[in-house]
N, CA, C and O atoms as a Maestro MAE file, in Angstrom:
{
 s_m_m2io_version
 :::
 2.0.0
}

f_m_ct {
 s_m_title
 :::
 protein
 m_atom[320] {
  # First column is atom index #
  i_m_mmod_type
  r_m_x_coord
  r_m_y_coord
  r_m_z_coord
  i_m_residue_number
  s_m_chain_name
  s_m_pdb_residue_name
  s_m_pdb_atom_name
  i_m_atomic_number
  :::
  1 25 21.844 38.264 0.175 1 A "MET " " N  " 7
  2 3 22.471 37.368 -0.765 1 A "MET " " CA " 6
  3 2 21.797 36.003 -0.703 1 A "MET " " C  " 6
  4 15 21.278 35.594 0.336 1 A "MET " " O  " 8
  5 25 21.815 35.318 -1.820 2 A "ARG " " N  " 7
  6 3 21.186 34.005 -1.847 2 A "ARG " " CA " 6
  7 2 22.210 32.898 -2.125 2 A "ARG " " C  " 6
  8 15 21.978 32.003 -2.938 2 A "ARG " " O  " 8
  9 25 23.325 32.984 -1.440 3 A "HIS " " N  " 7
  10 3 24.340 31.964 -1.605 3 A "HIS " " CA " 6
  11 2 23.832 30.638 -1.039 3 A "HIS " " C  " 6
  12 15 23.248 30.597 0.043 3 A "HIS " " O  " 8
  13 25 24.058 29.578 -1.770 4 A "ASN " " N  " 7
  14 3 23.726 28.212 -1.345 4 A "ASN " " CA " 6
  15 2 22.234 28.024 -1.056 4 A "ASN " " C  " 6
  16 15 21.871 27.263 -0.159 4 A "ASN " " O  " 8
  17 25 21.389 28.694 -1.791 5 A "LYS " " N  " 7
  18 3 19.945 28.533 -1.624 5 A "LYS " " CA " 6
  19 2 19.320 28.011 -2.915 5 A "LYS " " C  " 6
  20 15 18.176 28.338 -3.232 5 A "LYS " " O  " 8
  21 25 20.068 27.205 -3.652 6 A "LYS " " N  " 7
  22 3 19.636 26.758 -4.956 6 A "LYS " " CA " 6
  23 2 19.029 25.370 -4.864 6 A "LYS " " C  " 6
  24 15 19.732 24.405 -4.559 6 A "LYS " " O  " 8
  25 25 17.738 25.257 -5.122 7 A "PHE " " N  " 7
  26 3 17.074 23.976 -5.237 7 A "PHE " " CA " 6
  27 2 15.885 24.154 -6.155 7 A "PHE " " C  " 6
  28 15 15.450 25.280 -6.400 7 A "PHE " " O  " 8
  29 25 15.361 23.069 -6.660 8 A "ASN " " N  " 7
  30 3 14.279 23.123 -7.629 8 A "ASN " " CA " 6
  31 2 12.959 23.402 -6.921 8 A "ASN " " C  " 6
  32 15 12.561 22.661 -6.021 8 A "ASN " " O  " 8
  33 25 12.287 24.466 -7.328 9 A "HIS " " N  " 7
  34 3 11.012 24.836 -6.712 9 A "HIS " " CA " 6
  35 2 9.842 24.082 -7.327 9 A "HIS " " C  " 6
  36 15 8.726 24.150 -6.812 9 A "HIS " " O  " 8
  37 25 10.083 23.367 -8.418 10 A "LEU " " N  " 7
  38 3 9.084 22.518 -9.073 10 A "LEU " " CA " 6
  39 2 7.836 23.293 -9.507 10 A "LEU " " C  " 6
  40 15 6.777 22.690 -9.679 10 A "LEU " " O  " 8
  41 25 7.934 24.583 -9.683 11 A "GLY " " N  " 7
  42 3 6.804 25.384 -10.157 11 A "GLY " " CA " 6
  43 2 5.655 25.464 -9.161 11 A "GLY " " C  " 6
  44 15 4.497 25.616 -9.552 11 A "GLY " " O  " 8
  45 25 5.975 25.363 -7.875 12 A "ARG " " N  " 7
  46 3 4.933 25.354 -6.848 12 A "ARG " " CA " 6
  47 2 5.305 26.309 -5.719 12 A "ARG " " C  " 6
  48 15 6.469 26.674 -5.552 12 A "ARG " " O  " 8
  49 25 4.307 26.700 -4.957 13 A "LYS " " N  " 7
  50 3 4.558 27.477 -3.748 13 A "LYS " " CA " 6
  51 2 5.144 26.545 -2.682 13 A "LYS " " C  " 6
  52 15 5.115 25.324 -2.835 13 A "LYS " " O  " 8
  53 25 5.665 27.116 -1.626 14 A "ALA " " N  " 7
  54 3 6.387 26.334 -0.617 14 A "ALA " " CA " 6
  55 2 5.509 25.267 0.032 14 A "ALA " " C  " 6
  56 15 5.945 24.127 0.189 14 A "ALA " " O  " 8
  57 25 4.283 25.616 0.410 15 A "ALA " " N  " 7
  58 3 3.417 24.657 1.090 15 A "ALA " " CA " 6
  59 2 3.038 23.508 0.159 15 A "ALA " " C  " 6
  60 15 3.000 22.350 0.577 15 A "ALA " " O  " 8
  61 25 2.761 23.829 -1.097 16 A "HIS " " N  " 7
  62 3 2.412 22.796 -2.077 16 A "HIS " " CA " 6
  63 2 3.598 21.876 -2.325 16 A "HIS " " C  " 6
  64 15 3.431 20.663 -2.452 16 A "HIS " " O  " 8
  65 25 4.790 22.447 -2.394 17 A "ARG " " N  " 7
  66 3 6.001 21.656 -2.619 17 A "ARG " " CA " 6
  67 2 6.273 20.722 -1.442 17 A "ARG " " C  " 6
  68 15 6.627 19.561 -1.642 17 A "ARG " " O  " 8
  69 25 6.108 21.226 -0.209 18 A "GLN " " N  " 7
  70 3 6.311 20.391 0.966 18 A "GLN " " CA " 6
  71 2 5.324 19.233 1.002 18 A "GLN " " C  " 6
  72 15 5.696 18.110 1.341 18 A "GLN " " O  " 8
  73 25 4.064 19.501 0.655 19 A "SER " " N  " 7
  74 3 3.053 18.440 0.629 19 A "SER " " CA " 6
  75 2 3.381 17.406 -0.439 19 A "SER " " C  " 6
  76 15 3.266 16.203 -0.205 19 A "SER " " O  " 8
  77 25 3.789 17.879 -1.612 20 A "LEU " " N  " 7
  78 3 4.152 16.977 -2.700 20 A "LEU " " CA " 6
  79 2 5.293 16.059 -2.290 20 A "LEU " " C  " 6
  80 15 5.222 14.848 -2.499 20 A "LEU " " O  " 8
  81 25 6.346 16.626 -1.705 21 A "LEU " " N  " 7
  82 3 7.505 15.828 -1.324 21 A "LEU " " CA " 6
  83 2 7.172 14.868 -0.185 21 A "LEU " " C  " 6
  84 15 7.670 13.743 -0.158 21 A "LEU " " O  " 8
  85 25 6.340 15.302 0.748 22 A "ALA " " N  " 7
  86 3 5.932 14.402 1.834 22 A "ALA " " CA " 6
  87 2 5.116 13.241 1.281 22 A "ALA " " C  " 6
  88 15 5.328 12.095 1.677 22 A "ALA " " O  " 8
  89 25 4.182 13.522 0.370 23 A "ASN " " N  " 7
  90 3 3.363 12.457 -0.213 23 A "ASN " " CA " 6
  91 2 4.202 11.497 -1.053 23 A "ASN " " C  " 6
  92 15 3.978 10.287 -1.023 23 A "ASN " " O  " 8
  93 25 5.160 12.028 -1.799 24 A "LEU " " N  " 7
  94 3 6.046 11.160 -2.578 24 A "LEU " " CA " 6
  95 2 6.890 10.285 -1.655 24 A "LEU " " C  " 6
  96 15 7.121 9.112 -1.950 24 A "LEU " " O  " 8
  97 25 7.346 10.845 -0.549 25 A "THR " " N  " 7
  98 3 8.136 10.074 0.402 25 A "THR " " CA " 6
  99 2 7.312 8.960 1.033 25 A "THR " " C  " 6
  100 15 7.797 7.839 1.184 25 A "THR " " O  " 8
  101 25 6.067 9.262 1.402 26 A "ILE " " N  " 7
  102 3 5.176 8.249 1.972 26 A "ILE " " CA " 6
  103 2 4.945 7.128 0.960 26 A "ILE " " C  " 6
  104 15 4.984 5.950 1.317 26 A "ILE " " O  " 8
  105 25 4.708 7.490 -0.293 27 A "SER " " N  " 7
  106 3 4.506 6.480 -1.328 27 A "SER " " CA " 6
  107 2 5.757 5.632 -1.527 27 A "SER " " C  " 6
  108 15 5.667 4.418 -1.712 27 A "SER " " O  " 8
  109 25 6.913 6.268 -1.490 28 A "LEU " " N  " 7
  110 3 8.173 5.547 -1.651 28 A "LEU " " CA " 6
  111 2 8.384 4.555 -0.509 28 A "LEU " " C  " 6
  112 15 8.826 3.430 -0.741 28 A "LEU " " O  " 8
  113 25 8.075 4.959 0.707 29 A "ILE " " N  " 7
  114 3 8.259 4.083 1.861 29 A "ILE " " CA " 6
  115 2 7.283 2.913 1.803 29 A "ILE " " C  " 6
  116 15 7.668 1.771 2.057 29 A "ILE " " O  " 8
  117 25 6.032 3.185 1.475 30 A "LYS " " N  " 7
  118 3 5.015 2.132 1.467 30 A "LYS " " CA " 6
  119 2 5.181 1.172 0.293 30 A "LYS " " C  " 6
  120 15 5.116 -0.044 0.471 30 A "LYS " " O  " 8
  121 25 5.391 1.707 -0.890 31 A "GLU " " N  " 7
  122 3 5.408 0.892 -2.104 31 A "GLU " " CA " 6
  123 2 6.800 0.415 -2.493 31 A "GLU " " C  " 6
  124 15 6.924 -0.474 -3.336 31 A "GLU " " O  " 8
  125 25 7.845 0.978 -1.906 32 A "LYS " " N  " 7
  126 3 9.255 0.646 -2.179 32 A "LYS " " CA " 6
  127 2 9.744 1.121 -3.547 32 A "LYS " " C  " 6
  128 15 10.947 1.103 -3.807 32 A "LYS " " O  " 8
  129 25 8.840 1.542 -4.416 33 A "ARG " " N  " 7
  130 3 9.223 2.027 -5.744 33 A "ARG " " CA " 6
  131 2 8.123 2.944 -6.247 33 A "ARG " " C  " 6
  132 15 6.938 2.642 -6.103 33 A "ARG " " O  " 8
  133 25 8.519 4.072 -6.841 34 A "ILE " " N  " 7
  134 3 7.536 4.985 -7.424 34 A "ILE " " CA " 6
  135 2 8.020 5.411 -8.806 34 A "ILE " " C  " 6
  136 15 9.213 5.359 -9.106 34 A "ILE " " O  " 8
  137 25 7.088 5.828 -9.628 35 A "PHE " " N  " 7
  138 3 7.395 6.364 -10.942 35 A "PHE " " CA " 6
  139 2 7.041 7.837 -10.941 35 A "PHE " " C  " 6
  140 15 5.891 8.203 -10.699 35 A "PHE " " O  " 8
  141 25 8.019 8.682 -11.210 36 A "THR " " N  " 7
  142 3 7.817 10.125 -11.196 36 A "THR " " CA " 6
  143 2 8.806 10.759 -12.162 36 A "THR " " C  " 6
  144 15 9.603 10.060 -12.788 36 A "THR " " O  " 8
  145 25 8.757 12.070 -12.283 37 A "THR " " N  " 7
  146 3 9.664 12.762 -13.194 37 A "THR " " CA " 6
  147 2 11.056 12.840 -12.578 37 A "THR " " C  " 6
  148 15 11.226 12.658 -11.373 37 A "THR " " O  " 8
  149 25 12.030 13.108 -13.407 38 A "LEU " " N  " 7
  150 3 13.408 13.191 -12.944 38 A "LEU " " CA " 6
  151 2 13.593 14.358 -11.975 38 A "LEU " " C  " 6
  152 15 14.294 14.221 -10.972 38 A "LEU " " O  " 8
  153 25 12.972 15.499 -12.262 39 A "ALA " " N  " 7
  154 3 13.112 16.674 -11.395 39 A "ALA " " CA " 6
  155 2 12.521 16.405 -10.013 39 A "ALA " " C  " 6
  156 15 13.111 16.777 -8.999 39 A "ALA " " O  " 8
  157 25 11.361 15.762 -9.976 40 A "LYS " " N  " 7
  158 3 10.743 15.443 -8.684 40 A "LYS " " CA " 6
  159 2 11.573 14.407 -7.934 40 A "LYS " " C  " 6
  160 15 11.686 14.468 -6.710 40 A "LYS " " O  " 8
  161 25 12.150 13.464 -8.660 41 A "ALA " " N  " 7
  162 3 12.974 12.438 -8.019 41 A "ALA " " CA " 6
  163 2 14.218 13.059 -7.390 41 A "ALA " " C  " 6
  164 15 14.607 12.670 -6.289 41 A "ALA " " O  " 8
  165 25 14.841 14.005 -8.062 42 A "LYS " " N  " 7
  166 3 16.025 14.665 -7.513 42 A "LYS " " CA " 6
  167 2 15.662 15.500 -6.294 42 A "LYS " " C  " 6
  168 15 16.412 15.527 -5.318 42 A "LYS " " O  " 8
  169 25 14.512 16.187 -6.338 43 A "ALA " " N  " 7
  170 3 14.068 16.963 -5.181 43 A "ALA " " CA " 6
  171 2 13.696 16.037 -4.029 43 A "ALA " " C  " 6
  172 15 13.940 16.352 -2.864 43 A "ALA " " O  " 8
  173 25 13.103 14.896 -4.362 44 A "LEU " " N  " 7
  174 3 12.707 13.925 -3.343 44 A "LEU " " CA " 6
  175 2 13.919 13.343 -2.636 44 A "LEU " " C  " 6
  176 15 13.873 13.072 -1.436 44 A "LEU " " O  " 8
  177 25 14.995 13.152 -3.371 45 A "ARG " " N  " 7
  178 3 16.200 12.595 -2.771 45 A "ARG " " CA " 6
  179 2 16.727 13.514 -1.666 45 A "ARG " " C  " 6
  180 15 17.157 13.038 -0.616 45 A "ARG " " O  " 8
  181 25 16.695 14.822 -1.901 46 A "MET " " N  " 7
  182 3 17.151 15.770 -0.890 46 A "MET " " CA " 6
  183 2 16.228 15.783 0.328 46 A "MET " " C  " 6
  184 15 16.666 16.096 1.435 46 A "MET " " O  " 8
  185 25 14.952 15.446 0.129 47 A "TYR " " N  " 7
  186 3 13.969 15.463 1.205 47 A "TYR " " CA " 6
  187 2 13.952 14.144 1.981 47 A "TYR " " C  " 6
  188 15 13.866 14.150 3.209 47 A "TYR " " O  " 8
  189 25 14.032 13.024 1.280 48 A "ALA " " N  " 7
  190 3 13.807 11.722 1.897 48 A "ALA " " CA " 6
  191 2 15.059 11.134 2.551 48 A "ALA " " C  " 6
  192 15 14.953 10.469 3.581 48 A "ALA " " O  " 8
  193 25 16.221 11.360 1.984 49 A "GLU " " N  " 7
  194 3 17.422 10.723 2.518 49 A "GLU " " CA " 6
  195 2 17.735 11.105 3.960 49 A "GLU " " C  " 6
  196 15 18.111 10.227 4.736 49 A "GLU " " O  " 8
  197 25 17.601 12.377 4.364 50 A "PRO " " N  " 7
  198 3 17.823 12.678 5.787 50 A "PRO " " CA " 6
  199 2 16.836 11.963 6.705 50 A "PRO " " C  " 6
  200 15 17.198 11.570 7.814 50 A "PRO " " O  " 8
  201 25 15.595 11.791 6.254 51 A "LEU " " N  " 7
  202 3 14.609 11.084 7.070 51 A "LEU " " CA " 6
  203 2 14.973 9.607 7.193 51 A "LEU " " C  " 6
  204 15 14.831 9.015 8.263 51 A "LEU " " O  " 8
  205 25 15.440 9.019 6.102 52 A "ILE " " N  " 7
  206 3 15.837 7.610 6.123 52 A "ILE " " CA " 6
  207 2 17.056 7.420 7.022 52 A "ILE " " C  " 6
  208 15 17.150 6.426 7.742 52 A "ILE " " O  " 8
  209 25 17.981 8.364 6.982 53 A "ASN " " N  " 7
  210 3 19.149 8.268 7.858 53 A "ASN " " CA " 6
  211 2 18.754 8.399 9.320 53 A "ASN " " C  " 6
  212 15 19.349 7.747 10.177 53 A "ASN " " O  " 8
  213 25 17.761 9.231 9.621 54 A "ARG " " N  " 7
  214 3 17.259 9.340 10.993 54 A "ARG " " CA " 6
  215 2 16.668 8.013 11.455 54 A "ARG " " C  " 6
  216 15 16.783 7.650 12.625 54 A "ARG " " O  " 8
  217 25 16.043 7.303 10.545 55 A "ALA " " N  " 7
  218 3 15.345 6.068 10.905 55 A "ALA " " CA " 6
  219 2 16.298 4.924 11.214 55 A "ALA " " C  " 6
  220 15 15.857 3.882 11.699 55 A "ALA " " O  " 8
  221 25 17.566 5.082 10.953 56 A "LYS " " N  " 7
  222 3 18.522 4.016 11.250 56 A "LYS " " CA " 6
  223 2 18.700 3.827 12.745 56 A "LYS " " C  " 6
  224 15 19.085 2.746 13.193 56 A "LYS " " O  " 8
  225 25 18.426 4.868 13.524 57 A "GLU " " N  " 7
  226 3 18.512 4.779 14.978 57 A "GLU " " CA " 6
  227 2 17.111 5.003 15.540 57 A "GLU " " C  " 6
  228 15 16.572 6.106 15.453 57 A "GLU " " O  " 8
  229 25 16.535 3.977 16.105 58 A "ASP " " N  " 7
  230 3 15.146 4.026 16.564 58 A "ASP " " CA " 6
  231 2 15.065 4.631 17.966 58 A "ASP " " C  " 6
  232 15 15.120 3.918 18.968 58 A "ASP " " O  " 8
  233 25 14.934 5.952 18.015 59 A "THR " " N  " 7
  234 3 14.746 6.653 19.279 59 A "THR " " CA " 6
  235 2 13.477 7.486 19.181 59 A "THR " " C  " 6
  236 15 12.993 7.773 18.086 59 A "THR " " O  " 8
  237 25 12.946 7.867 20.325 60 A "THR " " N  " 7
  238 3 11.713 8.668 20.340 60 A "THR " " CA " 6
  239 2 11.890 10.011 19.639 60 A "THR " " C  " 6
  240 15 11.016 10.391 18.859 60 A "THR " " O  " 8
  241 25 12.973 10.748 19.876 61 A "PRO " " N  " 7
  242 3 13.126 12.020 19.160 61 A "PRO " " CA " 6
  243 2 13.192 11.859 17.637 61 A "PRO " " C  " 6
  244 15 12.657 12.679 16.891 61 A "PRO " " O  " 8
  245 25 13.862 10.778 17.189 62 A "ASN " " N  " 7
  246 3 13.936 10.544 15.746 62 A "ASN " " CA " 6
  247 2 12.569 10.219 15.172 62 A "ASN " " C  " 6
  248 15 12.214 10.699 14.096 62 A "ASN " " O  " 8
  249 25 11.798 9.402 15.887 63 A "ARG " " N  " 7
  250 3 10.441 9.087 15.430 63 A "ARG " " CA " 6
  251 2 9.584 10.348 15.360 63 A "ARG " " C  " 6
  252 15 8.828 10.530 14.405 63 A "ARG " " O  " 8
  253 25 9.694 11.208 16.349 64 A "ARG " " N  " 7
  254 3 8.897 12.437 16.367 64 A "ARG " " CA " 6
  255 2 9.281 13.365 15.222 64 A "ARG " " C  " 6
  256 15 8.419 13.987 14.601 64 A "ARG " " O  " 8
  257 25 10.577 13.454 14.948 65 A "LEU " " N  " 7
  258 3 11.026 14.318 13.864 65 A "LEU " " CA " 6
  259 2 10.539 13.801 12.515 65 A "LEU " " C  " 6
  260 15 10.079 14.579 11.679 65 A "LEU " " O  " 8
  261 25 10.639 12.503 12.303 66 A "VAL " " N  " 7
  262 3 10.183 11.928 11.033 66 A "VAL " " CA " 6
  263 2 8.670 12.068 10.906 66 A "VAL " " C  " 6
  264 15 8.166 12.378 9.826 66 A "VAL " " O  " 8
  265 25 7.944 11.842 11.994 67 A "PHE " " N  " 7
  266 3 6.486 11.985 11.947 67 A "PHE " " CA " 6
  267 2 6.083 13.435 11.687 67 A "PHE " " C  " 6
  268 15 5.075 13.684 11.026 67 A "PHE " " O  " 8
  269 25 6.851 14.387 12.194 68 A "ALA " " N  " 7
  270 3 6.556 15.800 11.945 68 A "ALA " " CA " 6
  271 2 6.644 16.122 10.454 68 A "ALA " " C  " 6
  272 15 5.910 16.974 9.954 68 A "ALA " " O  " 8
  273 25 7.542 15.442 9.751 69 A "HIS " " N  " 7
  274 3 7.675 15.675 8.312 69 A "HIS " " CA " 6
  275 2 6.636 14.917 7.502 69 A "HIS " " C  " 6
  276 15 6.118 15.442 6.516 69 A "HIS " " O  " 8
  277 25 6.321 13.686 7.905 70 A "LEU " " N  " 7
  278 3 5.477 12.830 7.074 70 A "LEU " " CA " 6
  279 2 4.003 12.836 7.466 70 A "LEU " " C  " 6
  280 15 3.141 12.748 6.591 70 A "LEU " " O  " 8
  281 25 3.695 12.937 8.749 71 A "GLN " " N  " 7
  282 3 2.312 12.921 9.240 71 A "GLN " " CA " 6
  283 2 1.564 11.656 8.823 71 A "GLN " " C  " 6
  284 15 0.395 11.723 8.444 71 A "GLN " " O  " 8
  285 25 2.229 10.513 8.889 72 A "ASN " " N  " 7
  286 3 1.610 9.256 8.512 72 A "ASN " " CA " 6
  287 2 2.182 8.143 9.397 72 A "ASN " " C  " 6
  288 15 3.351 7.780 9.272 72 A "ASN " " O  " 8
  289 25 1.347 7.606 10.292 73 A "LYS " " N  " 7
  290 3 1.827 6.609 11.256 73 A "LYS " " CA " 6
  291 2 2.297 5.333 10.578 73 A "LYS " " C  " 6
  292 15 3.294 4.743 10.993 73 A "LYS " " O  " 8
  293 25 1.586 4.899 9.534 74 A "GLN " " N  " 7
  294 3 1.960 3.658 8.863 74 A "GLN " " CA " 6
  295 2 3.326 3.783 8.201 74 A "GLN " " C  " 6
  296 15 4.142 2.865 8.277 74 A "GLN " " O  " 8
  297 25 3.577 4.923 7.548 75 A "ALA " " N  " 7
  298 3 4.868 5.123 6.887 75 A "ALA " " CA " 6
  299 2 5.994 5.190 7.912 75 A "ALA " " C  " 6
  300 15 7.079 4.659 7.675 75 A "ALA " " O  " 8
  301 25 5.745 5.835 9.044 76 A "VAL " " N  " 7
  302 3 6.787 5.949 10.075 76 A "VAL " " CA " 6
  303 2 7.090 4.580 10.665 76 A "VAL " " C  " 6
  304 15 8.257 4.237 10.859 76 A "VAL " " O  " 8
  305 25 6.056 3.791 10.954 77 A "SER " " N  " 7
  306 3 6.306 2.457 11.512 77 A "SER " " CA " 6
  307 2 7.007 1.560 10.506 77 A "SER " " C  " 6
  308 15 7.854 0.752 10.886 77 A "SER " " O  " 8
  309 25 6.669 1.689 9.224 78 A "GLU " " N  " 7
  310 3 7.345 0.917 8.176 78 A "GLU " " CA " 6
  311 2 8.815 1.327 8.062 78 A "GLU " " C  " 6
  312 15 9.692 0.487 7.864 78 A "GLU " " O  " 8
  313 25 9.064 2.620 8.191 79 A "LEU " " N  " 7
  314 3 10.425 3.136 8.041 79 A "LEU " " CA " 6
  315 2 11.319 2.698 9.194 79 A "LEU " " C  " 6
  316 15 12.484 2.364 8.981 79 A "LEU " " O  " 8
  317 25 10.785 2.695 10.411 80 A "PHE " " N  " 7
  318 3 11.568 2.305 11.563 80 A "PHE " " CA " 6
  319 2 11.529 0.792 11.758 80 A "PHE " " C  " 6
  320 15 12.141 0.274 12.693 80 A "PHE " " O  " 8
  :::
 }
 m_bond[319] {
  # First column is bond index #
  i_m_from
  i_m_to
  i_m_order
  :::
  1 1 2 1
  2 2 3 1
  3 3 4 2
  4 3 5 1
  5 5 6 1
  6 6 7 1
  7 7 8 2
  8 7 9 1
  9 9 10 1
  10 10 11 1
  11 11 12 2
  12 11 13 1
  13 13 14 1
  14 14 15 1
  15 15 16 2
  16 15 17 1
  17 17 18 1
  18 18 19 1
  19 19 20 2
  20 19 21 1
  21 21 22 1
  22 22 23 1
  23 23 24 2
  24 23 25 1
  25 25 26 1
  26 26 27 1
  27 27 28 2
  28 27 29 1
  29 29 30 1
  30 30 31 1
  31 31 32 2
  32 31 33 1
  33 33 34 1
  34 34 35 1
  35 35 36 2
  36 35 37 1
  37 37 38 1
  38 38 39 1
  39 39 40 2
  40 39 41 1
  41 41 42 1
  42 42 43 1
  43 43 44 2
  44 43 45 1
  45 45 46 1
  46 46 47 1
  47 47 48 2
  48 47 49 1
  49 49 50 1
  50 50 51 1
  51 51 52 2
  52 51 53 1
  53 53 54 1
  54 54 55 1
  55 55 56 2
  56 55 57 1
  57 57 58 1
  58 58 59 1
  59 59 60 2
  60 59 61 1
  61 61 62 1
  62 62 63 1
  63 63 64 2
  64 63 65 1
  65 65 66 1
  66 66 67 1
  67 67 68 2
  68 67 69 1
  69 69 70 1
  70 70 71 1
  71 71 72 2
  72 71 73 1
  73 73 74 1
  74 74 75 1
  75 75 76 2
  76 75 77 1
  77 77 78 1
  78 78 79 1
  79 79 80 2
  80 79 81 1
  81 81 82 1
  82 82 83 1
  83 83 84 2
  84 83 85 1
  85 85 86 1
  86 86 87 1
  87 87 88 2
  88 87 89 1
  89 89 90 1
  90 90 91 1
  91 91 92 2
  92 91 93 1
  93 93 94 1
  94 94 95 1
  95 95 96 2
  96 95 97 1
  97 97 98 1
  98 98 99 1
  99 99 100 2
  100 99 101 1
  101 101 102 1
  102 102 103 1
  103 103 104 2
  104 103 105 1
  105 105 106 1
  106 106 107 1
  107 107 108 2
  108 107 109 1
  109 109 110 1
  110 110 111 1
  111 111 112 2
  112 111 113 1
  113 113 114 1
  114 114 115 1
  115 115 116 2
  116 115 117 1
  117 117 118 1
  118 118 119 1
  119 119 120 2
  120 119 121 1
  121 121 122 1
  122 122 123 1
  123 123 124 2
  124 123 125 1
  125 125 126 1
  126 126 127 1
  127 127 128 2
  128 127 129 1
  129 129 130 1
  130 130 131 1
  131 131 132 2
  132 131 133 1
  133 133 134 1
  134 134 135 1
  135 135 136 2
  136 135 137 1
  137 137 138 1
  138 138 139 1
  139 139 140 2
  140 139 141 1
  141 141 142 1
  142 142 143 1
  143 143 144 2
  144 143 145 1
  145 145 146 1
  146 146 147 1
  147 147 148 2
  148 147 149 1
  149 149 150 1
  150 150 151 1
  151 151 152 2
  152 151 153 1
  153 153 154 1
  154 154 155 1
  155 155 156 2
  156 155 157 1
  157 157 158 1
  158 158 159 1
  159 159 160 2
  160 159 161 1
  161 161 162 1
  162 162 163 1
  163 163 164 2
  164 163 165 1
  165 165 166 1
  166 166 167 1
  167 167 168 2
  168 167 169 1
  169 169 170 1
  170 170 171 1
  171 171 172 2
  172 171 173 1
  173 173 174 1
  174 174 175 1
  175 175 176 2
  176 175 177 1
  177 177 178 1
  178 178 179 1
  179 179 180 2
  180 179 181 1
  181 181 182 1
  182 182 183 1
  183 183 184 2
  184 183 185 1
  185 185 186 1
  186 186 187 1
  187 187 188 2
  188 187 189 1
  189 189 190 1
  190 190 191 1
  191 191 192 2
  192 191 193 1
  193 193 194 1
  194 194 195 1
  195 195 196 2
  196 195 197 1
  197 197 198 1
  198 198 199 1
  199 199 200 2
  200 199 201 1
  201 201 202 1
  202 202 203 1
  203 203 204 2
  204 203 205 1
  205 205 206 1
  206 206 207 1
  207 207 208 2
  208 207 209 1
  209 209 210 1
  210 210 211 1
  211 211 212 2
  212 211 213 1
  213 213 214 1
  214 214 215 1
  215 215 216 2
  216 215 217 1
  217 217 218 1
  218 218 219 1
  219 219 220 2
  220 219 221 1
  221 221 222 1
  222 222 223 1
  223 223 224 2
  224 223 225 1
  225 225 226 1
  226 226 227 1
  227 227 228 2
  228 227 229 1
  229 229 230 1
  230 230 231 1
  231 231 232 2
  232 231 233 1
  233 233 234 1
  234 234 235 1
  235 235 236 2
  236 235 237 1
  237 237 238 1
  238 238 239 1
  239 239 240 2
  240 239 241 1
  241 241 242 1
  242 242 243 1
  243 243 244 2
  244 243 245 1
  245 245 246 1
  246 246 247 1
  247 247 248 2
  248 247 249 1
  249 249 250 1
  250 250 251 1
  251 251 252 2
  252 251 253 1
  253 253 254 1
  254 254 255 1
  255 255 256 2
  256 255 257 1
  257 257 258 1
  258 258 259 1
  259 259 260 2
  260 259 261 1
  261 261 262 1
  262 262 263 1
  263 263 264 2
  264 263 265 1
  265 265 266 1
  266 266 267 1
  267 267 268 2
  268 267 269 1
  269 269 270 1
  270 270 271 1
  271 271 272 2
  272 271 273 1
  273 273 274 1
  274 274 275 1
  275 275 276 2
  276 275 277 1
  277 277 278 1
  278 278 279 1
  279 279 280 2
  280 279 281 1
  281 281 282 1
  282 282 283 1
  283 283 284 2
  284 283 285 1
  285 285 286 1
  286 286 287 1
  287 287 288 2
  288 287 289 1
  289 289 290 1
  290 290 291 1
  291 291 292 2
  292 291 293 1
  293 293 294 1
  294 294 295 1
  295 295 296 2
  296 295 297 1
  297 297 298 1
  298 298 299 1
  299 299 300 2
  300 299 301 1
  301 301 302 1
  302 302 303 1
  303 303 304 2
  304 303 305 1
  305 305 306 1
  306 306 307 1
  307 307 308 2
  308 307 309 1
  309 309 310 1
  310 310 311 1
  311 311 312 2
  312 311 313 1
  313 313 314 1
  314 314 315 1
  315 315 316 2
  316 315 317 1
  317 317 318 1
  318 318 319 1
  319 319 320 2
  :::
 }
}
């Protein structure tokens, strides 16, 4: 059954979608504002908000988890 597995795939394979959302998140953190489509923005909100909530508490495990998702030292340091 596929209960509660509904999200927008954005017409991409899983790896491409993860890269897209990570890059959009990095751009959002660095530039503070991005211009994108509504569908990508809604998907980005589901991806970025948990990372931003993690960044409210500056601990080593939180930094490692956020870095695992973003793979960008500048964005992680800006976020924390």
